[in-house]
C-alpha positions in Angstrom: 16.0 12.7 -8.2 17.0 16.2 -7.6 19.9 16.6 -5.6 21.9 14.4 -9.4 20.2 18.5 -10.9 21.6 20.4 -8.0 25.4 18.5 -7.6 25.6 19.8 -11.5 24.7 23.0 -10.8 27.4 23.0 -8.2 25.0 23.5 -4.9 24.6 21.6 -1.7 21.2 20.5 -1.3 20.4 17.4 1.6 17.5 15.0 0.0 15.7 15.7 2.6 12.4 18.4 2.3 13.2 22.3 1.8 12.1 23.9 5.3 11.0 27.1 5.1 13.3 29.9 6.8 16.0 27.9 4.7 16.0 28.4 0.7 13.2 29.0 -1.3 11.9 30.0 -4.4 10.3 32.7 -6.1 7.2 33.0 -8.3 9.2 32.2 -11.2 9.3 28.7 -12.3 12.6 27.9 -13.6 13.3 26.4 -17.0 16.2 24.0 -15.5 17.2 22.2 -12.2 20.7 24.2 -12.5 18.3 26.5 -12.8 16.2 26.3 -10.0 19.4 25.4 -8.0 20.1 29.3 -7.7 16.1 30.9 -7.4 16.9 28.2 -4.6 20.0 30.0 -3.3 18.8 33.4 -3.8 16.2 33.2 -1.2 13.0 34.4 -3.3 10.2 32.3 -1.6 7.2 31.5 -4.1 4.3 32.6 -2.4 2.1 29.2 -3.6 5.2 26.5 -2.0 3.6 25.7 0.8 6.7 24.6 4.0 8.3 20.6 3.6 8.3 20.5 -0.4 10.3 18.0 -1.4 12.9 17.8 -4.5 10.5 16.2 -6.3 8.0 18.4 -6.0 10.3 20.8 -7.1 11.3 18.7 -10.1 7.5 18.9 -11.5 7.3 23.0 -11.3 10.5 22.7 -13.4 9.7 23.8 -17.2 11.9 20.7 -17.8 9.9 18.2 -16.4 5.9 19.4 -17.4 8.2 19.6 -21.0 8.8 16.6 -21.1 6.0 14.9 -19.3 3.9 16.6 -22.6 6.7 14.8 -24.9 5.8 11.8 -23.3 2.7 11.7 -23.6 2.7 12.3 -27.1 5.2 9.9 -27.6 5.9 7.4 -24.8 9.5 6.3 -26.9 10.5 10.1 -25.6 11.3 8.3 -22.2 14.7 7.3 -23.6 16.2 10.7 -24.1 14.5 12.2 -20.8 16.8 14.0 -18.3 18.3 10.7 -15.7 16.5 12.0 -12.5 13.1 12.2 -14.4 13.1 8.7 -15.1 12.9 8.4 -11.3 9.3 10.0 -10.9 6.8 6.9 -11.3 4.7 9.4 -13.0 6.3 10.2 -16.0 7.8 6.7 -16.6 3.6 5.1 -16.4 2.6 7.9 -18.7 5.5 7.1 -21.3 4.1 3.3 -20.5 1.0 4.2 -21.3 1.5 6.4 -24.3 3.9 3.2 -25.6 4.0 0.8 -23.2 7.8 -0.2 -24.9 8.9 2.2 -23.3 9.8 0.1 -20.0 12.8 -0.9 -21.3 14.6 3.0 -21.1 12.7 2.7 -17.1 14.8 2.0 -14.9 15.1 -1.2 -12.3 13.1 0.5 -9.6 11.1 1.2 -11.8 10.1 -1.8 -13.6 9.2 -3.6 -10.4 6.4 -0.9 -9.9 3.6 -3.1 -10.2 1.8 0.5 -11.6 3.9 1.5 -14.5 3.8 -2.0 -15.5 0.7 -2.6 -15.6 0.1 0.3 -17.8 3.5 -0.5 -20.2 2.0 -4.4 -20.6 -1.9 -3.2 -21.4 -0.1 -1.4 -23.9 2.1 -3.8 -24.2 2.5 -7.7 -23.9 4.9 -8.0 -24.7 7.1 -4.8 -22.0 6.4 -8.1 -20.7 10.3 -8.7 -20.9 11.3 -5.6 -18.6 9.4 -6.4 -16.1 11.5 -7.0 -12.8 11.3 -11.1 -11.9 8.3 -10.7 -9.1 6.2 -8.9 -11.7 7.1 -11.2 -14.3 5.1 -13.8 -11.8 2.8 -11.5 -9.9 -0.7 -13.2 -12.2 -2.9 -10.6 -12.9 0.4 -8.0 -14.7 0.7 -11.5 -16.9 -2.6 -12.1 -17.6 -2.9 -9.0 -18.9 0.4 -9.2 -20.8 -1.2 -12.4 -22.8 -4.1 -11.0 -23.4 -2.7 -8.3 -25.6 -0.3 -10.3 -26.3 -0.4 -13.9 -26.4 3.7 -14.3 -26.7 3.8 -12.3 -23.7 4.0 -15.7 -22.5 7.1 -16.7 -23.1 8.4 -14.5 -19.8 6.2 -15.3 -18.1 7.6 -17.2 -14.7 7.0 -21.0 -15.3 4.5 -21.0 -12.6 2.3 -18.7 -14.1 3.8 -21.4 -18.0 1.6 -23.6 -16.3 -1.7 -21.8 -15.5 -4.5 -22.9 -16.6 -6.6 -19.7 -17.7 -3.5 -17.8 -18.2 -2.3 -20.2 -20.8 -5.3 -20.2 -22.0 -6.4 -16.5 -22.5 -2.4 -16.3 -24.4 -3.8 -19.1 -26.9 -6.8 -17.5 -27.6 -5.5 -13.9 -28.8 -2.2 -15.9 -30.5 -2.5 -19.8 -31.0 1.1 -20.3 -31.0 2.6 -19.6 -28.0 1.0 -23.3 -27.2 4.7 -23.0 -27.1 5.7 -21.2 -24.2 3.3 -23.3 -22.4 3.9 -25.9 -20.0 4.6 -29.8 -21.2 1.2 -30.4 -19.4 -0.9 -27.8 -20.5 0.9 -28.1 -24.2 -1.0 -32.2 -23.7 -4.1 -30.8 -22.8 -6.9 -31.6 -25.2 -8.2 -28.2 -24.6 -5.8 -26.2 -24.8 -4.8 -27.3 -28.0 -7.4 -26.8 -29.9 -8.4 -23.4 -28.5 -4.4 -22.5 -29.4 -5.9 -24.2 -32.9 -9.0 -22.6 -33.2 -6.8 -19.5 -33.2 -4.2 -21.0 -35.3 -3.8 -24.2 -36.8 0.6 -23.4 -36.8 -0.1 -24.2 -33.1 -0.9 -27.8 -33.9 3.2 -28.2 -34.0 3.9 -27.7 -30.8 0.9 -29.8 -28.8 2.8 -32.9 -26.9 3.3 -36.2 -28.8 0.7 -37.8 -27.4 -1.9 -35.3 -29.3 -0.1 -34.9 -32.2 0.1 -39.7 -32.3 -4.3 -39.1 -31.8 -5.1 -39.0 -35.7 -8.7 -38.0 -35.0 -7.9 -35.2 -32.3 -6.2 -33.6 -35.2 -8.7 -34.3 -37.6 -11.2 -32.3 -35.0 -8.2 -29.5 -33.4 -7.6 -28.6 -37.6 -10.9 -28.6 -39.1 -12.9 -26.6 -36.6 -13.2 -23.5 -37.7 -11.1 -20.0 -37.5 
């Protein structure tokens, strides 16, 4: 969090709330965290701040945080250039991922394991599932959201969800060739394969060998209206 910024300004800041009577911040919000450290050292109290202010709250009152937040709201991929200490702020990262789901690739591991952040990302760009933590790639709700937006995201889902009929149906209805990432069992399921072929006739390439040998099934699947 903020401690890294404070250390860069040659300050010693303990990672705990800043109590009144020790270090305080003046009313003029600093434009950088180095400046914030100077304000605290000067012991000039901002009357708007209450006792027990956390480092994150200090950070969110800085001009640096505000300008970065506005930037990622407009362009989520700007998260790539955000100061490292801001990458641990859920609000900042979630906002970036809502603006552009692919911003998840620039988030630190703890944010990739945060359900709220990852939900924002995959809702906007299903393929962002590739950067989610292993646990969240096994989360049914998150994977469902991802494949609803981009059926191909099924590739990144946990194996057990690639064998989940409802999840796979959602994926192939959005993108037929996502059938290639389904379990062997579901690639042999006539209803799943039929749904995939309805979206894309190319999906028939990924049907089981049994179904590909069934000429009647293939004619019916290939003759479906798009």
